[in-house]
N, C-alpha and C positions, 0 to 999 in steps of 0.2 A: 497587232491588235485588231486591225480591220479585217485581216485574213481569218482570224479566229471567229470574229462576228459573222463573217460571210459563211464560214463552215457550219456554225451552229444553226444559222438560218436555213442552210441547205439541208441539214439533217432533219430539222423540224418539218420541212416541206415534204421530205421523203417519208416521214412517219405520220403523215396526215391520216387520221382514221377514216376520212371519207374516201380514201383510195381503195378501201376494202370493198366498196360497193361495185367495183369493177374488177372482178376476179380474173386471174390469168387462165391460160389453157389448162394447166394442171388442176386448178381448183374447179374449173367447169367439169373436167373429166370425173373428178371425185364426186362432185354433186350429182352428175348423171348416173354414176354407178350406184350411189346411195339411193337415189330415187327409184332406180330399177329394182334394187333389192327390196325396198319397201313395198312396191307394187307386187312383186312376186310373193312376198309374205301375205299380203292382203288377199290375193286371189288363190292361195293354196287350198284353203278349206272349201270355197265354192267349186273349185275344179275337182277336188276329191269327191264332193257330193254329186256333181254331175256324172263323174266317171262311175261311181257306185250305182247310181240310178240306171245308167246305161247298161252296166253289167247285169244287174238284177233283171232288167227288162228283157235283155237278150236271152239270159239263161231260163227264164220262165215261159218263153214262147211256146215250147211243146205242150205244156200244161194249158196255156191259154187257148191254143188252137184246138185242143181236144175237148176241153170242158166249157170254155167260154164263161158266160156269166153264171152258169149253173154251179161253178166251183164255189161261189159265194153262198149258195142256198142249199147245197147238197150236204147232208149230215153223215154220209158214209165215208169213212176213212179206213181203207183196207189196202195196205201196200202189196199183199199177196195177190189179190185179185185185180189190182190196178185201178181201183175206184177211190177217188180222192175228192173230198169236199171240206171246205173251211168253216162251215157253219158252227160245229161244236166249239172250235177254237175262238171264233168271233163272239159266241155267246159266253164262253168262259171268261174271256178277256173283259167283256162289257160288265158282266156280273161282279167279278172280283174287283175290277177297277172302281165300279160305282159304289160298292159297299165299303171298300177301303177309303174312298174319297169322302163318303158320308161320315165315317167315324173320325177321320183325320181332320175334316173341316170343323166339326164341333169342338174337338179337343184343341185344335190349333188356334182358333179364334179365342177360345176361353183362356188358353195359356198366354197368348199375346196380350190380351187385355189385362190379365193379372200382372204380367211383368212390366207393363207400361203405366198402369193406373193404380194398382193396389199394393204391389210388393214393396217392402222396405229396400232402401238402397243397398244395404249390406248383403242382401240375398239376390238382388237382381243380376248383378254381373256374374256371380258363380253359376247361376242357373243358365244364363245365356251361353257361357263357356261350355257347360255340360251339354246343352243342346247341340252346339257345334261339334263337340266330340262324338256325340251319338250319330250325327250325320256322316261321320267318316268311318264308321264301323262297316266292314265288308258284308255284302248280302249273304254270303255263305255262312257267316257267323250267326246271323239272324235265323237262317234256315235250321242250323243245328240247335240253336236255342229253342226254336219252335217245336222241333221234333221231341226233345227231351224234357222241356219244361211247359211250354204253352199247351200242347196237345193233351198231356195228362191232366193239366188243370182244367181244360175245357171238358174232358170226359168226366171228371169228378164233380165239378161244381156247375159249370155254365150250361152244358147240354141237358142234364136232368132238370134244371130249373126251366129252361126253354120248353122242354117237352111237357112238363107239368102244367105250365100256365099258358103257353102259346102253341101247344101241340096240335090244336085244331087248324092252324094255318098251314098251307102247303109248304111254306118256307122252312118249317121245322119238323117235317115228317120224314120217316125213314130211319134206317140204322146209321149210327155214327161210328166210323171205324178209325177216326183220328185224322187221317189225311182227307181234307175236304175243302170245299169252296170257302167255308167259314174260316178255317185255319189259314188258308192262303190270303184271304182278305185282311185278316188281323195283322199278319206279318207285313203286308204291303202298307197298311195304314201306319204302322210303327215306323216304317222306313221313310215314308213321305212326310211324316209329321214335322221333323226338324226344319226342312226347307219352307214349309207352309208357315211355321211359327216365325222364322227369321224374316220372311218377306212381309208378313202381316205386321210385325213390330216396326219395320222401317216405314210402312205406310202410315201407321198410327202416329209415329214420331213426326211425320211430314205435315200433319194437320196443324195449321196455325193455332197457337194457344188462345188467340182472341175469341175464337168461337166458343171454347169451353168457358172462358172467363165471362163472356156475355150471358151464358146460361146460368152460371153460378151467381151472377149479380142479381138475377131475378129470384133467387132463393130456391133454385132447383137442387135436387139431390145428385149424388155422384152418378147414379145410374142414368138419370135424366140427362146429365151433361154428356155422358157417353152416347146415349141413344140419339140425342139431338145434335151435339156438337162434334162427334167423331164418326160414328158409323155411317151417316148419310154421305159424308165426304169421301169415304173410301169404299162405297158400295160397289163401284165398278172394279176397283182393285181387288176386292175380295173375290169377285167372280173370276178375275184373272188368276188369282192365287189358286183357286179351286181347279181351274183348267190346267195350270202349271203342275199341280199335284197329280192330276189325271194323266198328263203326259208321262210323268215319272212312273206312275203305277202301271200304265200300259206296257212300258218297255222293260219292267222288272222281270228277270228270268230265273236266276239261280235259286233264290229263297222260295219263290213260288213253285218251282219245279220240285223242290224237296218236300213240300207239305200239301200241295193241292190235289194230289192223287193221280193226275195224268191219265184220265180215262175220257176218251172222246165221246161223251154222252151229254145230252141236254136234259137237265132235270131242274124243276123249280125249287127243290130242297137245297138249302145252304149246307146241309149235313152230308151231302153226297159228293163224291169226287168230281173233278172237272179238269179241263185242259185249256191252256191259253196259247196264244200265238207264239209268244217267246218260249214257252215250255216245250212245245213240239219241235221248235228249231234246236233247242239245247239237247233234246233227247234223241232225235232221229236223224239229224244231219250226218253224224259220223257213221251211222249204221245203214244209211240208204245205199241201195245197190242199183236199182233200175234207173234208167234215164228219166222216166216219167215221175218216179218218186222224188228224185232230186229236183226236177223242174217244178213240181208242186210245192216243195219246200222253198224254192226260190220265189215262187209267187206269194207264199205266206210272208216271206221276209220283205218283199216289196210292199205288201199290204201293211205290215207292221211299221215299216219306215214311213210310208205315206201318212198313215193315221197319226203317228207320233209328230211328224213335222207340222201337219195341219193343226193339231191340238196345241202345240207349243207356240205356233204363230198366233193363234187366237189368244193365248195367255199373254203374250207380249203386247198385243194390241190393247187388251183390257188394262194391263198393269201400267203401261207407259202412255195410255191415252186418257189418263185422268184429267178432268176439267175442274177448275175452281168452282166450288159450290156457292150458289147464290144464297147466302145464309139469311138475308133479310126476307126473302120470299118464304123460305122454310120456317123462319121464326114467326112470320106473319100468319102462316097457316096454323101453327101451334097456338098462337094467341086467339085466333078465331075459334078454334075448337074449345079452348078453355072458356071463352065468353059465351059460346052457345050452351056449354054444359052448366 
């Protein structure tokens, strides 16, 4: 009996859970291997980014040494004569991205407000799922749709209307052949719209309900509760969403290449063809023969990568740098305006 009691006490002591705090050599080895693997996974992407930047910088040095800063301001792009300038591509990228961002921002904020503030519950979830499905459609599909559906619709309805009522503006002058800056911008706007809607919805949902309830308690309308209790709180985030959409628009290649016209010219008209940084890479890299031509394309790739990284970093700073809104000060200002009126 005493021997059995001693044995049970001995087993209990050996199974003491506090002994796990002192792992043996095998456990320490497994822990070290696991930690090493986790560190390797964490540093894989930064290492690849540094390696890609190094390769692009090395390969574009012949172009940099020959053209210098004039590469950014020269509008001549002629692989036959060996003259290369990125200005038409920078201009086309800026114009198409800016126009698509303007269109997508208006539609995105309006759609997000509808889904969070106005839509019935039975339609809210299906629409959100549909938006997520649209974001997964490949860009080449959007390009084909634009070629066979969007461009004929623009030629038949939109462009005649613009020429009749806004034809005095330089933006809507010239002949419209289908593939144009306007077509490319509309396609990109459709493609960046889902991500802008999704992020805006999450920001609106993050606003504490007490803000809107306080505005409602004073007899405000639904629009006033949104204008005072929602939009001021997410104003920095909306700017971040716009910059995030801009980063996506700048890097879009396939759909833009199919409908923008791919002509290295600078024109104020939205109806004329254009060229973007991503489009020239998609079109000419496989066909480039001379070393200088390849180097110029590498320099364009480096420019595109740097612009995209900077734009996305700014977007993350704005989106994740939201500060709580001092609602009492804002509401006090609104009361002062009402009292003065």
